FINU-886319 format. One record per residue (C-alpha): x, y, z; residue in one letter. Coordinates in steps of 0.05 Angstrom, whole numbers, padded with zeros to 5 digits, always signed. Each point is the difference from the previous one (the first is absolute). Layout:
REM residues N
XYZa ...
This chain:
REM residues 324
+02585+02946+01888m -00008-00072+00022a +00054-00022+00037q +00023-00060+00043p -00027-00008+00075a +00011+00062+00043a +00072+00000+00030m -00019+00032+00069t -00051-00028+00051m -00047+00032+00050d +00035-00002+00064w -00035-00011+00065p -00016+00059+00044a +00058+00009+00050p -00008-00037+00067t -00009+00044+00063t +00029-00055+00048a +00060+00023+00036r +00060-00046+00009p +00027-00021+00063r +00060+00040-00005a -00011+00065+00042a +00052+00040-00032h -00035-00002-00067l -00068+00023+00025r +00019+00075+00000e +00033+00000-00073v -00022+00063-00028p -00032+00006-00071p +00047+00011-00058d +00004+00074-00008p +00014-00005-00076a -00034-00066-00020p +00003-00023-00075a -00061+00025-00036p -00056-00051+00004g -00009-00064+00040r +00053-00055-00015a -00006-00073+00004g +00058-00031+00028l +00016-00073+00005l +00047-00016+00066l +00031-00067+00000v +00032-00016+00068e +00003-00065+00039d +00011+00030+00070d -00077+00007+00023p +00018+00060+00046c +00040+00037-00044l -00049-00009-00056r -00058+00024+00043e +00040+00061+00023m +00018+00021-00070l -00070-00011-00027e -00028+00047+00052y +00052+00053-00011a -00011+00001-00078l -00074-00002+00009t -00002+00060+00043i +00039+00035-00056q -00059-00008-00044g +00022-00064-00033h -00041-00063-00016d +00041-00058+00027v -00006-00075-00014r +00048-00047+00034t +00034-00068-00014a +00044-00043+00039g +00044-00022-00051d +00015+00003-00074g -00050-00053-00023a -00056+00030+00042a +00017+00065-00037a -00005-00029-00071l -00072-00027+00020t -00019+00069+00021l +00026+00029-00066l -00043-00046-00041e -00059+00037+00033q +00030+00070-00027g +00062+00044-00002l +00021+00052+00057p +00039+00059-00021e +00060-00017+00048l +00028-00064+00032v +00039-00001+00067l +00032-00069+00010t +00043-00035+00051d +00063-00032-00026l +00004-00061+00037q -00066-00036+00008m -00024-00076+00003p -00025-00036-00065r +00016+00059-00047m +00050+00050+00020d +00002+00070-00025g +00048-00009-00052l -00040-00055-00031s -00061+00040+00002l +00039+00061-00033l +00023-00046-00053s -00072-00023-00012e -00028+00068-00002l +00054+00023-00052r -00014-00058-00046s -00073+00017-00008r -00024+00054-00047d -00053+00023+00046a +00050+00011+00056t +00067+00017-00034r -00007+00071+00016h -00030-00006+00071l +00039+00040+00053p +00033-00045+00053v +00030+00021+00065i +00046-00053+00033m +00000-00010+00075l +00056-00037+00040s +00032-00007+00067g +00057-00033-00036c +00056+00049-00016g +00037-00051-00045e +00019+00046-00061v -00004-00062-00050a -00075-00006+00014l -00012+00075-00016r +00037-00002-00062v -00036-00063-00025a -00068+00036+00016a +00021+00065-00039l +00020-00045-00054d -00065-00030-00005l -00037+00066-00004g -00016+00027+00073a -00011+00069-00006n +00021+00013+00074d +00027-00035+00062f -00012+00016+00073l +00024-00030+00066d -00046-00035+00049k -00031+00030+00040p -00006+00059-00044p -00001+00070+00026r -00073+00020-00014l +00017+00072-00023e +00051-00028-00050e -00053-00057-00021l -00054+00049-00017f +00046+00047-00038a +00024-00061-00044r -00071-00023-00011v -00018+00072-00023r +00060+00005-00043s -00014-00065-00033l -00070+00012-00012l +00013+00065-00035r +00048-00028-00043s -00041-00062-00016a -00060+00044-00017r +00039+00048-00047e +00030-00058-00034t -00065-00037-00004r -00033+00062-00038a +00063+00008-00042w -00006-00075-00020r -00076+00000-00016e +00010+00063-00041a +00054-00035-00041s -00046-00055-00018v -00065+00040-00011r -00023+00039-00064d -00005+00069+00015a -00064+00015-00044l -00043-00062+00014t +00025-00028+00066g +00012-00066-00026l +00062-00041+00002a +00053+00024-00051n +00041-00040-00050r +00055-00016+00054r -00053-00025+00048a -00035-00045-00052l +00060-00031-00020l +00022-00019+00072d -00071-00025+00016h -00004-00038-00065l +00065-00038+00014q -00023-00018+00067r -00069-00025-00022e +00032-00041-00053l +00047-00032+00049a -00057-00013+00046r -00046-00031-00056s +00059-00048-00010g +00005-00021+00070r -00073-00009+00010e -00009-00029-00070e -00060+00050-00018m -00010+00045-00063p +00012+00071-00004i -00030+00048-00052s +00011+00073-00016l -00040+00049-00042l +00035+00057-00039l -00050+00058-00016i +00004+00061-00043d -00047+00054-00005v -00027+00008-00072d +00012+00063-00040r +00028+00030+00064f +00045+00050-00045k -00066+00029-00034s -00026+00005+00067i +00059+00048+00025n -00004+00036-00067d -00076+00013+00002r -00010+00014+00072y +00071+00018+00025g +00049-00035+00047h -00032+00018+00066i -00063-00038-00022t +00043-00059-00027g +00033-00001+00071d -00072-00007+00031r -00016-00055-00048v +00059-00036+00022l -00015+00008+00075r -00074-00022-00011a +00028-00063-00039c +00050-00015+00056a -00058+00004+00054d -00048-00042-00046t +00054-00055-00006l +00013-00002+00075a -00077-00009+00013r -00005-00062-00054c +00055-00043+00037v +00012-00040+00061r +00033+00036+00059p +00065-00043-00009y +00006+00016-00076d +00048+00052-00022l -00019+00058-00048v +00059+00042-00025a +00010+00054-00049r +00051-00026-00053l +00012+00064-00037a -00042+00052-00035g -00071-00026-00008d +00020-00073+00012e -00018-00038+00063f +00016-00071+00023v -00044-00044+00048v +00036-00059+00035v -00048-00055+00017l +00028-00059+00042p -00033-00065-00006g -00041+00020-00060a -00003-00045-00064n -00009+00026-00069r -00079+00000+00006l +00006+00036+00064d +00042+00051-00030a -00048+00011-00058e -00059+00005+00052r +00035+00056+00034v +00023+00034-00066a -00078+00005-00020a -00019+00027+00068r +00053+00051-00005i -00017+00020-00073r -00075+00008+00017l +00013+00042+00064a +00047+00049-00039c -00047+00007-00056h -00055+00017+00051l +00039+00050+00042m -00012+00075-00019a +00068+00042+00018p -00015+00076+00001d +00008+00035-00065g -00007-00066-00040i -00065-00005-00037p +00024-00068-00037e +00005-00071+00034p +00073-00021+00013i +00024-00066-00039g +00052-00046+00024l +00044-00048-00037s +00020-00060+00047i +00048-00055-00013g +00005-00060+00047a +00059-00046+00014a +00001-00060+00042t +00052-00044+00035a -00035-00065+00011p +00011-00042+00065a +00066-00038-00011r +00040-00048+00042d +00053+00028+00047r +00053-00036-00036s -00016+00041-00065e +00039+00066-00016p -00026+00063+00026g -00033+00051-00047i +00034+00069-00019d -00048+00059+00019p +00020+00033-00069a -00024-00059-00036f -00069+00002+00031l -00003+00073-00010l +00020-00003-00078e -00051-00057-00002e -00056+00042+00023a +00028+00063-00041d -00008-00042-00065q -00072-00019+00021a -00018+00070+00015m +00025+00025-00068y -00037-00060-00034a -00061+00025+00036h +00013+00071-00018k +00011-00013-00071s -00067-00035-00003r 
């Protein structure tokens, strides 16, 4: 499935340099580390504590990147996302609360696990952090065994939640985005097209005579045809276009930045590619009916476009094509 850019970056290999703090040099490896190496972002303005925690977490098997304040952390996040953030509460330029608020306001980092670190015992600050969406809170300097346990626990929970979330927006048969993911994505892309004053198009695709394929060759072969169509559609579009299964034998392709002519060219490419594919058990070519709809570039002051309206327009175009 074509999706937006990957969410997790390749973190650098762990450093072998030892910190100046002698009492951390003999920290034993984690006896029960979280499965797989995790990318962590450590945000701490105290250089000595930052170096010590970086070393301690590194020898636990994690890949750690560091920042001295929230502003520097946001710059690092533009290069890719870690699996977990540990951040100090009180820092210059941008403190931990401001960083946390920014993380929770962005779609990409809304669910990113965050552990707050603070040497301040003021309850109001802790309450504010938890209300903003902090997942955990530790006193500074943290006890290492407790820090390691909290990191392990949050990583386990985050990975389970991420797997559940991905399954909830993915079509089980084809692996494409499902209807729910499509509508969410289309809503965001329509809003972005309005902000950036650029067009956006979508294609609604229906497999011709699919019922007769099921009746003649069986439902297992019909499923094979749908998977082959899904794979072919994904190969025919750009990496940042979205391909989704709407329902049954209907698919949708969202094309940000594409005008009507662009959409028609993509439709022709898809139609030819599916005609030439040869799913096992099907001796005949697969035909598609494709309807295109385009929201042209518009001024920011103009009202937004309802995703349902664009889908309905593509649906009408698709049935007009099928009737011909």
